[in-house]
One Martini backbone bead per residue (centre of mass of N, CA, C, O) as a GRO file, in nm:
protein
  530
    1MET     BB    1   7.946  -1.709  15.257
    2THR     BB    2   7.643  -1.702  15.119
    3SER     BB    3   7.481  -1.624  14.846
    4SER     BB    4   7.221  -1.471  14.720
    5PRO     BB    5   6.967  -1.502  14.538
    6PRO     BB    6   6.824  -1.384  14.281
    7ALA     BB    7   6.596  -1.173  14.201
    8ALA     BB    8   6.298  -1.144  14.084
    9LEU     BB    9   6.157  -1.057  13.789
   10ALA     BB   10   5.969  -0.835  13.642
   11GLY     BB   11   5.683  -0.806  13.453
   12ARG     BB   12   5.413  -0.698  13.285
   13ARG     BB   13   5.224  -0.704  13.530
   14GLU     BB   14   5.391  -0.515  13.718
   15TRP     BB   15   5.402  -0.268  13.524
   16THR     BB   16   5.097  -0.237  13.510
   17ALA     BB   17   5.058  -0.197  13.813
   18LEU     BB   18   5.216   0.065  13.827
   19GLY     BB   19   5.020   0.228  13.655
   20VAL     BB   20   4.787   0.200  13.856
   21LEU     BB   21   4.937   0.339  14.102
   22MET     BB   22   4.956   0.628  13.961
   23LEU     BB   23   4.671   0.732  13.992
   24PRO     BB   24   4.654   0.810  14.294
   25LEU     BB   25   4.915   0.974  14.305
   26LEU     BB   26   4.838   1.199  14.108
   27PHE     BB   27   4.571   1.298  14.260
   28VAL     BB   28   4.688   1.347  14.540
   29SER     BB   29   4.906   1.557  14.446
   30MET     BB   30   4.707   1.755  14.308
   31ASP     BB   31   4.540   1.831  14.574
   32VAL     BB   32   4.754   2.024  14.693
   33SER     BB   33   4.711   2.255  14.427
   34ILE     BB   34   4.413   2.279  14.287
   35LEU     BB   35   4.292   2.538  14.466
   36PHE     BB   36   4.436   2.803  14.389
   37TYR     BB   37   4.212   2.897  14.151
   38ALA     BB   38   3.929   2.827  14.309
   39LEU     BB   39   3.889   3.032  14.544
   40PRO     BB   40   3.724   3.264  14.418
   41ALA     BB   41   3.476   3.087  14.348
   42ILE     BB   42   3.428   2.983  14.634
   43GLY     BB   43   3.393   3.262  14.766
   44ALA     BB   44   3.141   3.349  14.597
   45ASP     BB   45   2.961   3.098  14.684
   46LEU     BB   46   3.034   3.044  15.015
   47GLU     BB   47   3.157   3.272  15.189
   48PRO     BB   48   3.424   3.264  15.340
   49GLY     BB   49   3.626   3.318  15.572
   50SER     BB   50   3.952   3.362  15.630
   51THR     BB   51   3.983   3.107  15.807
   52GLN     BB   52   3.825   2.911  15.625
   53GLN     BB   53   4.008   2.941  15.378
   54LEU     BB   54   4.258   2.818  15.510
   55TRP     BB   55   4.124   2.541  15.575
   56ILE     BB   56   4.061   2.460  15.288
   57LEU     BB   57   4.364   2.441  15.213
   58ASP     BB   58   4.500   2.281  15.483
   59MET     BB   59   4.343   2.025  15.575
   60TYR     BB   60   4.453   1.809  15.388
   61GLY     BB   61   4.757   1.820  15.477
   62PHE     BB   62   4.720   1.767  15.778
   63VAL     BB   63   4.581   1.488  15.766
   64LEU     BB   64   4.783   1.347  15.591
   65ALA     BB   65   5.031   1.379  15.780
   66GLY     BB   66   4.898   1.254  16.045
   67LEU     BB   67   4.819   0.952  15.892
   68LEU     BB   68   5.055   0.803  15.753
   69ILE     BB   69   5.167   0.614  15.974
   70THR     BB   70   4.906   0.467  16.040
   71MET     BB   71   4.844   0.356  15.748
   72GLY     BB   72   5.109   0.207  15.704
   73ALA     BB   73   5.075   0.011  15.946
   74LEU     BB   74   4.800  -0.104  15.864
   75GLY     BB   75   4.898  -0.233  15.598
   76ASP     BB   76   5.098  -0.434  15.729
   77ARG     BB   77   4.861  -0.590  15.887
   78ILE     BB   78   4.601  -0.612  15.662
   79GLY     BB   79   4.687  -0.477  15.390
   80ARG     BB   80   4.763  -0.275  15.123
   81ARG     BB   81   4.524  -0.319  14.931
   82LYS     BB   82   4.300  -0.262  15.130
   83VAL     BB   83   4.386   0.030  15.192
   84LEU     BB   84   4.375   0.129  14.903
   85MET     BB   85   4.074   0.069  14.855
   86GLY     BB   86   3.964   0.229  15.092
   87GLY     BB   87   4.092   0.501  15.003
   88THR     BB   88   3.941   0.521  14.735
   89VAL     BB   89   3.656   0.544  14.849
   90VAL     BB   90   3.707   0.793  15.027
   91PHE     BB   91   3.812   0.982  14.802
   92ALA     BB   92   3.559   0.972  14.626
   93ALA     BB   93   3.350   1.065  14.836
   94ALA     BB   94   3.495   1.334  14.906
   95SER     BB   95   3.487   1.456  14.622
   96LEU     BB   96   3.180   1.467  14.602
   97ALA     BB   97   3.132   1.635  14.858
   98ALA     BB   98   3.298   1.881  14.767
   99ALA     BB   99   3.140   1.945  14.500
  100LEU     BB  100   2.849   1.966  14.683
  101ALA     BB  101   2.907   2.192  14.857
  102GLN     BB  102   2.713   2.452  15.058
  103SER     BB  103   2.961   2.502  15.256
  104ALA     BB  104   3.245   2.563  15.425
  105GLU     BB  105   3.220   2.333  15.632
  106ALA     BB  106   3.174   2.104  15.425
  107LEU     BB  107   3.445   2.144  15.275
  108ILE     BB  108   3.634   2.097  15.513
  109ALA     BB  109   3.536   1.809  15.573
  110ALA     BB  110   3.606   1.695  15.290
  111ARG     BB  111   3.912   1.759  15.308
  112ALA     BB  112   3.962   1.573  15.546
  113LEU     BB  113   3.870   1.313  15.400
  114LEU     BB  114   4.082   1.333  15.178
  115GLY     BB  115   4.321   1.295  15.375
  116VAL     BB  116   4.249   1.008  15.455
  117GLY     BB  117   4.267   0.886  15.173
  118GLY     BB  118   4.561   0.980  15.111
  119ALA     BB  119   4.692   0.824  15.355
  120CYS     BB  120   4.624   0.546  15.228
  121LEU     BB  121   4.761   0.577  14.939
  122MET     BB  122   5.059   0.666  14.956
  123PRO     BB  123   5.203   0.425  15.116
  124SER     BB  124   5.079   0.197  14.942
  125THR     BB  125   5.221   0.254  14.674
  126LEU     BB  126   5.518   0.225  14.776
  127ALA     BB  127   5.490  -0.056  14.907
  128LEU     BB  128   5.404  -0.206  14.646
  129VAL     BB  129   5.660  -0.148  14.493
  130ARG     BB  130   5.844  -0.309  14.687
  131ASN     BB  131   5.668  -0.590  14.624
  132LEU     BB  132   5.698  -0.597  14.302
  133PHE     BB  133   6.018  -0.506  14.327
  134HIS     BB  134   6.318  -0.698  14.387
  135ASP     BB  135   6.487  -0.571  14.188
  136ARG     BB  136   6.694  -0.312  14.206
  137GLU     BB  137   6.682  -0.192  13.919
  138GLN     BB  138   6.374  -0.197  13.888
  139ARG     BB  139   6.308  -0.034  14.142
  140SER     BB  140   6.449   0.223  14.054
  141ARG     BB  141   6.260   0.279  13.814
  142ALA     BB  142   5.993   0.280  13.973
  143VAL     BB  143   6.070   0.515  14.167
  144ALA     BB  144   6.112   0.722  13.945
  145VAL     BB  145   5.821   0.724  13.859
  146TRP     BB  146   5.696   0.800  14.129
  147THR     BB  147   5.845   1.073  14.168
  148THR     BB  148   5.755   1.206  13.899
  149VAL     BB  149   5.449   1.192  13.945
  150MET     BB  150   5.438   1.356  14.204
  151ALA     BB  151   5.566   1.617  14.090
  152THR     BB  152   5.366   1.652  13.856
  153GLY     BB  153   5.104   1.678  14.016
  154ILE     BB  154   5.178   1.943  14.163
  155SER     BB  155   5.226   2.109  13.896
  156VAL     BB  156   4.937   2.046  13.740
  157GLY     BB  157   4.710   2.133  13.927
  158PRO     BB  158   4.672   2.438  13.846
  159VAL     BB  159   4.624   2.384  13.545
  160VAL     BB  160   4.374   2.207  13.566
  161SER     BB  161   4.212   2.414  13.720
  162GLY     BB  162   4.211   2.636  13.503
  163ILE     BB  163   4.074   2.473  13.279
  164LEU     BB  164   3.811   2.398  13.429
  165LEU     BB  165   3.725   2.701  13.506
  166GLU     BB  166   3.668   2.787  13.207
  167HIS     BB  167   3.396   2.565  13.193
  168PHE     BB  168   3.341   2.521  13.507
  169ARG     BB  169   3.270   2.455  13.805
  170TRP     BB  170   3.453   2.418  14.093
  171GLY     BB  171   3.375   2.110  14.141
  172ALA     BB  172   3.554   1.986  13.907
  173VAL     BB  173   3.826   1.955  14.075
  174PHE     BB  174   3.694   1.690  14.212
  175LEU     BB  175   3.551   1.515  13.987
  176ILE     BB  176   3.817   1.420  13.840
  177ASN     BB  177   3.870   1.176  14.042
  178LEU     BB  178   3.652   0.954  13.979
  179PRO     BB  179   3.750   0.792  13.727
  180ALA     BB  180   4.020   0.700  13.856
  181MET     BB  181   3.895   0.549  14.100
  182ALA     BB  182   3.726   0.350  13.935
  183LEU     BB  183   3.965   0.219  13.785
  184LEU     BB  184   4.112   0.121  14.039
  185LEU     BB  185   3.882  -0.064  14.148
  186ALA     BB  186   3.891  -0.252  13.891
  187LEU     BB  187   4.218  -0.324  13.877
  188ALA     BB  188   4.347  -0.397  14.153
  189PRO     BB  189   4.236  -0.696  14.199
  190VAL     BB  190   4.391  -0.802  13.936
  191LEU     BB  191   4.704  -0.667  13.961
  192LEU     BB  192   4.724  -0.660  14.276
  193PRO     BB  193   4.891  -0.774  14.532
  194GLU     BB  194   4.877  -0.900  14.832
  195SER     BB  195   5.028  -0.750  15.134
  196ARG     BB  196   5.194  -0.860  15.441
  197SER     BB  197   5.263  -0.923  15.747
  198PRO     BB  198   5.327  -1.226  15.918
  199VAL     BB  199   5.284  -1.071  16.172
  200LYS     BB  200   5.059  -1.092  16.447
  201ALA     BB  201   4.988  -0.775  16.515
  202ARG     BB  202   4.881  -0.539  16.712
  203PHE     BB  203   4.704  -0.254  16.692
  204ASP     BB  204   4.821   0.057  16.811
  205VAL     BB  205   4.623   0.307  16.913
  206LEU     BB  206   4.805   0.493  17.083
  207SER     BB  207   5.016   0.542  16.862
  208ALA     BB  208   4.821   0.672  16.661
  209VAL     BB  209   4.737   0.908  16.843
  210LEU     BB  210   5.024   1.023  16.894
  211SER     BB  211   5.103   1.082  16.600
  212LEU     BB  212   4.872   1.275  16.542
  213ALA     BB  213   4.913   1.467  16.796
  214ALA     BB  214   5.204   1.552  16.701
  215LEU     BB  215   5.184   1.646  16.397
  216LEU     BB  216   4.959   1.857  16.385
  217PRO     BB  217   5.074   2.087  16.576
  218LEU     BB  218   5.351   2.104  16.446
  219ILE     BB  219   5.274   2.182  16.151
  220HIS     BB  220   5.079   2.410  16.217
  221GLY     BB  221   5.278   2.589  16.376
  222ILE     BB  222   5.487   2.629  16.153
  223LYS     BB  223   5.293   2.758  15.943
  224GLU     BB  224   5.195   2.997  16.117
  225ILE     BB  225   5.475   3.127  16.158
  226ALA     BB  226   5.531   3.162  15.855
  227LYS     BB  227   5.284   3.362  15.807
  228HIS     BB  228   5.279   3.547  16.112
  229GLY     BB  229   5.475   3.468  16.303
  230TYR     BB  230   5.516   3.504  16.620
  231ARG     BB  231   5.310   3.298  16.840
  232PRO     BB  232   5.193   3.145  17.115
  233LEU     BB  233   5.009   2.918  17.004
  234PRO     BB  234   5.198   2.785  16.790
  235ALA     BB  235   5.428   2.737  16.992
  236LEU     BB  236   5.264   2.546  17.170
  237GLY     BB  237   5.208   2.337  16.949
  238ILE     BB  238   5.502   2.256  16.906
  239THR     BB  239   5.559   2.163  17.193
  240VAL     BB  240   5.341   1.947  17.209
  241GLY     BB  241   5.439   1.783  16.964
  242LEU     BB  242   5.720   1.711  17.081
  243VAL     BB  243   5.626   1.567  17.336
  244LEU     BB  244   5.450   1.352  17.191
  245GLY     BB  245   5.684   1.243  17.020
  246LEU     BB  246   5.847   1.131  17.257
  247LEU     BB  247   5.626   0.937  17.354
  248PHE     BB  248   5.617   0.775  17.095
  249VAL     BB  249   5.911   0.675  17.100
  250ARG     BB  250   5.899   0.532  17.375
  251ARG     BB  251   5.682   0.329  17.291
  252GLN     BB  252   5.837   0.193  17.057
  253ASN     BB  253   6.066   0.080  17.245
  254ARG     BB  254   5.852  -0.115  17.412
  255LEU     BB  255   5.757  -0.259  17.169
  256ALA     BB  256   5.751  -0.553  16.991
  257HIS     BB  257   5.542  -0.407  16.762
  258PRO     BB  258   5.600  -0.141  16.611
  259MET     BB  259   5.503   0.114  16.406
  260VAL     BB  260   5.805   0.216  16.440
  261ASP     BB  261   6.128   0.133  16.334
  262LEU     BB  262   6.407   0.246  16.494
  263ALA     BB  263   6.627   0.062  16.373
  264LEU     BB  264   6.584   0.160  16.083
  265LEU     BB  265   6.658   0.462  16.134
  266ARG     BB  266   6.965   0.382  16.217
  267ARG     BB  267   7.000   0.323  15.933
  268ARG     BB  268   7.163   0.491  15.691
  269ALA     BB  269   6.991   0.422  15.438
  270TYR     BB  270   6.733   0.536  15.579
  271GLY     BB  271   6.787   0.782  15.766
  272GLY     BB  272   6.946   0.944  15.550
  273SER     BB  273   6.713   0.958  15.342
  274VAL     BB  274   6.511   1.108  15.518
  275LEU     BB  275   6.689   1.362  15.563
  276VAL     BB  276   6.734   1.451  15.262
  277ASN     BB  277   6.433   1.473  15.198
  278LEU     BB  278   6.369   1.694  15.397
  279LEU     BB  279   6.562   1.906  15.272
  280ALA     BB  280   6.439   1.905  14.989
  281MET     BB  281   6.150   2.000  15.075
  282ALA     BB  282   6.235   2.261  15.210
  283ALA     BB  283   6.345   2.395  14.953
  284THR     BB  284   6.101   2.367  14.765
  285ILE     BB  285   5.864   2.487  14.939
  286GLY     BB  286   6.008   2.745  15.041
  287PHE     BB  287   6.047   2.861  14.733
  288ALA     BB  288   5.772   2.847  14.578
  289ALA     BB  289   5.632   3.110  14.678
  290PHE     BB  290   5.836   3.303  14.545
  291PHE     BB  291   5.803   3.220  14.252
  292SER     BB  292   5.497   3.277  14.210
  293GLN     BB  293   5.504   3.578  14.302
  294TYR     BB  294   5.711   3.679  14.101
  295VAL     BB  295   5.562   3.608  13.836
  296GLN     BB  296   5.298   3.764  13.906
  297SER     BB  297   5.382   4.045  14.047
  298VAL     BB  298   5.654   4.131  13.907
  299LEU     BB  299   5.597   4.017  13.598
  300GLY     BB  300   5.268   4.006  13.542
  301LYS     BB  301   5.132   3.736  13.560
  302SER     BB  302   4.902   3.524  13.542
  303PRO     BB  303   4.806   3.252  13.706
  304PHE     BB  304   4.797   3.069  13.454
  305GLU     BB  305   5.070   3.151  13.336
  306ALA     BB  306   5.236   3.069  13.581
  307ALA     BB  307   5.159   2.769  13.570
  308MET     BB  308   5.270   2.710  13.290
  309TRP     BB  309   5.566   2.801  13.348
  310SER     BB  310   5.607   2.590  13.589
  311LEU     BB  311   5.647   2.340  13.385
  312VAL     BB  312   5.935   2.373  13.276
  313PRO     BB  313   6.107   2.246  13.511
  314SER     BB  314   5.986   1.949  13.465
  315LEU     BB  315   6.177   1.871  13.234
  316GLY     BB  316   6.420   1.815  13.419
  317VAL     BB  317   6.287   1.582  13.572
  318ILE     BB  318   6.238   1.378  13.337
  319VAL     BB  319   6.551   1.350  13.282
  320ALA     BB  320   6.697   1.309  13.565
  321ALA     BB  321   6.586   1.051  13.695
  322PRO     BB  322   6.690   0.834  13.484
  323ALA     BB  323   6.986   0.932  13.479
  324ALA     BB  324   7.052   0.863  13.774
  325GLY     BB  325   6.996   0.560  13.756
  326ALA     BB  326   7.212   0.500  13.541
  327LEU     BB  327   7.460   0.613  13.702
  328ALA     BB  328   7.423   0.419  13.959
  329LYS     BB  329   7.548   0.164  13.811
  330ARG     BB  330   7.859   0.301  13.814
  331VAL     BB  331   7.801   0.476  14.070
  332ASP     BB  332   7.779   0.566  14.366
  333ARG     BB  333   7.481   0.678  14.498
  334GLY     BB  334   7.592   0.884  14.698
  335TYR     BB  335   7.739   1.052  14.476
  336VAL     BB  336   7.495   1.105  14.296
  337MET     BB  337   7.331   1.254  14.506
  338ALA     BB  338   7.538   1.473  14.560
  339GLY     BB  339   7.533   1.580  14.269
  340GLY     BB  340   7.234   1.660  14.267
  341PHE     BB  341   7.257   1.868  14.502
  342VAL     BB  342   7.468   2.046  14.363
  343VAL     BB  343   7.293   2.122  14.124
  344SER     BB  344   7.071   2.247  14.295
  345ALA     BB  345   7.247   2.464  14.427
  346ALA     BB  346   7.319   2.603  14.160
  347GLY     BB  347   7.030   2.691  14.092
  348PHE     BB  348   6.990   2.867  14.344
  349LEU     BB  349   7.235   3.053  14.295
  350TRP     BB  350   7.129   3.167  14.033
  351LEU     BB  351   6.870   3.301  14.182
  352THR     BB  352   7.037   3.522  14.341
  353GLY     BB  353   7.047   3.701  14.053
  354THR     BB  354   6.773   3.803  14.068
  355ARG     BB  355   6.566   4.054  13.919
  356THR     BB  356   6.314   4.263  13.833
  357GLY     BB  357   6.443   4.276  13.517
  358SER     BB  358   6.444   3.989  13.462
  359PRO     BB  359   6.407   3.748  13.266
  360LEU     BB  360   6.223   3.463  13.268
  361TRP     BB  361   6.450   3.257  13.183
  362VAL     BB  362   6.622   3.283  13.435
  363THR     BB  363   6.423   3.149  13.633
  364LEU     BB  364   6.370   2.887  13.470
  365ALA     BB  365   6.658   2.780  13.458
  366GLY     BB  366   6.713   2.759  13.762
  367SER     BB  367   6.465   2.575  13.821
  368ALA     BB  368   6.547   2.336  13.639
  369VAL     BB  369   6.811   2.272  13.782
  370TYR     BB  370   6.707   2.225  14.074
  371ALA     BB  371   6.488   2.015  14.005
  372GLY     BB  372   6.661   1.800  13.868
  373GLY     BB  373   6.866   1.746  14.098
  374LEU     BB  374   6.662   1.687  14.324
  375VAL     BB  375   6.500   1.447  14.196
  376ALA     BB  376   6.738   1.265  14.145
  377ALA     BB  377   6.810   1.232  14.447
  378MET     BB  378   6.528   1.142  14.556
  379THR     BB  379   6.501   0.884  14.398
  380LEU     BB  380   6.744   0.740  14.534
  381ALA     BB  381   6.646   0.775  14.826
  382ASN     BB  382   6.386   0.613  14.802
  383GLU     BB  383   6.518   0.347  14.709
  384LEU     BB  384   6.711   0.312  14.949
  385ALA     BB  385   6.494   0.302  15.169
  386LEU     BB  386   6.333   0.060  15.056
  387GLY     BB  387   6.576  -0.141  15.050
  388ALA     BB  388   6.620  -0.127  15.370
  389ALA     BB  389   6.338  -0.237  15.384
  390PRO     BB  390   6.142  -0.467  15.472
  391PRO     BB  391   5.859  -0.581  15.325
  392GLU     BB  392   5.686  -0.603  15.601
  393ARG     BB  393   5.767  -0.265  15.637
  394ALA     BB  394   5.682  -0.082  15.391
  395GLY     BB  395   5.454   0.099  15.495
  396SER     BB  396   5.600   0.243  15.735
  397ALA     BB  397   5.845   0.335  15.571
  398ALA     BB  398   5.690   0.514  15.369
  399ALA     BB  399   5.551   0.695  15.582
  400VAL     BB  400   5.804   0.819  15.709
  401LEU     BB  401   5.915   0.941  15.452
  402GLU     BB  402   5.659   1.123  15.396
  403SER     BB  403   5.657   1.271  15.669
  404GLY     BB  404   5.932   1.406  15.628
  405GLN     BB  405   5.839   1.573  15.385
  406GLU     BB  406   5.617   1.733  15.528
  407LEU     BB  407   5.802   1.856  15.743
  408GLY     BB  408   5.996   1.991  15.545
  409GLY     BB  409   5.790   2.181  15.415
  410ALA     BB  410   5.721   2.335  15.677
  411LEU     BB  411   6.011   2.429  15.741
  412GLY     BB  412   6.060   2.583  15.479
  413MET     BB  413   5.836   2.790  15.515
  414ALA     BB  414   5.946   2.903  15.782
  415LEU     BB  415   6.249   2.966  15.722
  416LEU     BB  416   6.245   3.094  15.434
  417GLY     BB  417   6.007   3.281  15.485
  418SER     BB  418   6.140   3.441  15.716
  419LEU     BB  419   6.387   3.537  15.564
  420GLY     BB  420   6.236   3.693  15.341
  421ALA     BB  421   6.072   3.878  15.536
  422VAL     BB  422   6.309   4.023  15.670
  423VAL     BB  423   6.427   4.146  15.414
  424TYR     BB  424   6.177   4.295  15.320
  425GLY     BB  425   6.126   4.472  15.574
  426ARG     BB  426   6.400   4.615  15.578
  427ASP     BB  427   6.392   4.740  15.291
  428MET     BB  428   6.125   4.900  15.327
  429THR     BB  429   6.217   5.075  15.566
  430ASP     BB  430   6.456   5.208  15.409
  431ALA     BB  431   6.297   5.309  15.144
  432VAL     BB  432   5.997   5.341  15.313
  433PRO     BB  433   5.937   5.473  15.610
  434GLY     BB  434   5.612   5.563  15.548
  435ALA     BB  435   5.495   5.297  15.520
  436PRO     BB  436   5.271   5.087  15.556
  437ASP     BB  437   5.249   4.810  15.740
  438ALA     BB  438   5.147   4.616  15.514
  439ALA     BB  439   5.384   4.689  15.313
  440ARG     BB  440   5.615   4.582  15.519
  441GLU     BB  441   5.517   4.272  15.526
  442THR     BB  442   5.391   4.250  15.223
  443LEU     BB  443   5.334   4.247  14.890
  444GLY     BB  444   5.026   4.248  14.899
  445GLY     BB  445   5.011   4.501  15.081
  446ALA     BB  446   5.148   4.691  14.876
  447VAL     BB  447   4.946   4.662  14.646
  448ALA     BB  448   4.701   4.763  14.806
  449ALA     BB  449   4.820   5.041  14.894
  450ALA     BB  450   4.877   5.157  14.603
  451ARG     BB  451   4.571   5.198  14.521
  452ASP     BB  452   4.538   5.448  14.749
  453LEU     BB  453   4.739   5.607  14.580
  454PRO     BB  454   4.892   5.801  14.403
  455SER     BB  455   5.047   5.725  14.125
  456HIS     BB  456   5.340   5.802  14.202
  457ASP     BB  457   5.342   5.672  14.489
  458GLY     BB  458   5.256   5.389  14.404
  459ASP     BB  459   5.495   5.329  14.217
  460ALA     BB  460   5.715   5.364  14.432
  461LEU     BB  461   5.615   5.142  14.621
  462LEU     BB  462   5.626   4.907  14.417
  463SER     BB  463   5.925   4.925  14.347
  464ALA     BB  464   6.026   4.870  14.635
  465ALA     BB  465   5.875   4.600  14.675
  466PHE     BB  466   6.003   4.443  14.441
  467ASP     BB  467   6.293   4.468  14.539
  468ALA     BB  468   6.250   4.342  14.819
  469PHE     BB  469   6.135   4.070  14.726
  470THR     BB  470   6.375   3.984  14.548
  471HIS     BB  471   6.573   3.983  14.783
  472GLY     BB  472   6.422   3.765  14.939
  473LEU     BB  473   6.453   3.550  14.721
  474ASN     BB  474   6.761   3.541  14.732
  475ALA     BB  475   6.775   3.446  15.027
  476ALA     BB  476   6.611   3.184  14.991
  477ALA     BB  477   6.803   3.061  14.780
  478ALA     BB  478   7.048   3.051  14.968
  479GLY     BB  479   6.917   2.866  15.179
  480ALA     BB  480   6.862   2.630  14.983
  481ALA     BB  481   7.158   2.586  14.904
  482ALA     BB  482   7.251   2.509  15.188
  483ALA     BB  483   7.071   2.259  15.215
  484MET     BB  484   7.198   2.112  14.967
  485ALA     BB  485   7.484   2.098  15.081
  486VAL     BB  486   7.412   1.919  15.323
  487ALA     BB  487   7.292   1.686  15.156
  488ALA     BB  488   7.553   1.625  15.001
  489LEU     BB  489   7.725   1.552  15.247
  490ILE     BB  490   7.551   1.319  15.350
  491SER     BB  491   7.565   1.148  15.094
  492ALA     BB  492   7.883   1.117  15.080
  493VAL     BB  493   7.920   1.009  15.383
  494VAL     BB  494   7.663   0.831  15.474
  495LEU     BB  495   7.561   0.700  15.174
  496ARG     BB  496   7.810   0.558  15.121
  497ARG     BB  497   7.755   0.232  15.062
  498ALA     BB  498   7.460   0.183  15.195
  499GLY     BB  499   7.346  -0.055  14.990
  500GLU     BB  500   7.559  -0.239  15.118
  501PRO     BB  501   7.669  -0.503  15.261
  502GLY     BB  502   7.767  -0.508  15.609
  503PRO     BB  503   7.829  -0.495  15.931
  504GLU     BB  504   7.585  -0.262  15.966
  505GLU     BB  505   7.436  -0.358  15.669
  506GLY     BB  506   7.325  -0.618  15.690
  507ARG     BB  507   7.141  -0.873  15.647
  508LEU     BB  508   6.846  -0.977  15.698
  509PRO     BB  509   6.661  -1.204  15.811
  510GLU     BB  510   6.486  -1.441  15.690
  511ALA     BB  511   6.137  -1.394  15.593
  512PRO     BB  512   5.821  -1.429  15.557
  513LEU     BB  513   5.577  -1.308  15.319
  514ALA     BB  514   5.264  -1.228  15.296
  515ALA     BB  515   5.112  -1.338  14.984
  516GLU     BB  516   4.839  -1.248  14.761
  517LEU     BB  517   4.722  -1.332  14.477
  518PRO     BB  518   4.531  -1.294  14.235
  519GLY     BB  519   4.277  -1.543  14.308
  520GLY     BB  520   4.409  -1.669  14.597
  521THR     BB  521   4.716  -1.716  14.570
  522PRO     BB  522   4.961  -1.816  14.757
  523GLY     BB  523   5.261  -1.657  14.873
  524ARG     BB  524   5.632  -1.626  14.891
  525VAL     BB  525   5.857  -1.379  15.031
  526ALA     BB  526   6.162  -1.276  15.068
  527VAL     BB  527   6.355  -1.095  15.256
  528GLU     BB  528   6.510  -0.784  15.151
  529GLY     BB  529   6.821  -0.668  15.259
  530ARG     BB  530   7.021  -0.337  15.255
   0.00000   0.00000   0.00000
């Protein structure tokens, strides 16, 4: 058996191109959270109803999640740089439209268009990383940068929003996207090579419609049940989404050139990585709402102070991601990933000891530990999944990975949110049997109800609500720790030696990948399978 020639090493041009790719990634991930502090100003200006306000927040994420697979597959067929450039134009136009919106309906439509642009940009950035860095060690470092920038963007979104709103109208939170998108449009044609699958496969419109029709009601239904409890309509949406998802899978099995390669999902290096990433996002997103409410409502920090303090855990992320990559050179990456998830579980378990009177550093320390361990493991999982995917399918492989993360976030909100809500409601019923219904349902309802009560009764209600909410936070942290323990087990058992060629993980047959370098020079890149 002949050994494969060493992969070509990336040079200064490729690393500069990586920096260019981080521009859209940073701003797309910031847009997930940047509206958190702008909502009061938007509400005063556009006067949206309660339902419209929810759609202003959620529309971006719904459209983004629904179109990721479609846009990833489209990039594989027509060229990832083309899709990236098209997404940049759409994202910039939508940002301008959102900033100038004169009604809630116009802002909701602009947020939907932002989701379309984001769905073009997200899988294209990761797919281009796969095709820029063919050496495994270099690709590991590049994916570590990608993961860190994505996590940082979500964390700094509220902070950037708060700073802008101190000096400008709320539209500034969208206008900040424009200079970065203009810079990307100028540099991408020069620095980024075009790459696409050499197979001239027809784009299957029905598969695209099925994937969108499956993911939208599924994720929307899960989020609605997480917010409001069981209701028939969201439950019906989940059922419809699952049925359409099964139809999508059956169609992929019958197509000669499917939008999603199910054989790739069955490979443990890829399928296992998608699964642990889903669990990681479930724990992260599911616990995030408890953290922000605890810091603001229980500890009494302002929204901007809470956002600033939330940056402290990202320091653990900045250190952990490169450290995990370095350790994976010496130890099997399945074990390193398992160790990262164990560290993350330890951070969540630390947070189960949080009390209403705990100092802020207790919460921040636990959050830094779980965030560092989790991102370290996710960085290796992302790299392992990309390495398992042949370069000609990098777009759809990245899209499925990111769709799994979106689904994991929705599941985390539903499961951990429901767990915390059950504990909160039970404790409030036991502590204050005569409390108003709104106070027994949410902490926000208790705060509102306390304002209408005499001082002594209001303080007693708030004290009980803070205790009950903190107990709910402890339960959510325990649930997140359990999810991290499962992810650690999968990493140690399923992903051990998953990146090495073997009987079931053997190298894919070599095939040319159509690649066009800037300036029109055609190139050919061998498929590297791991």
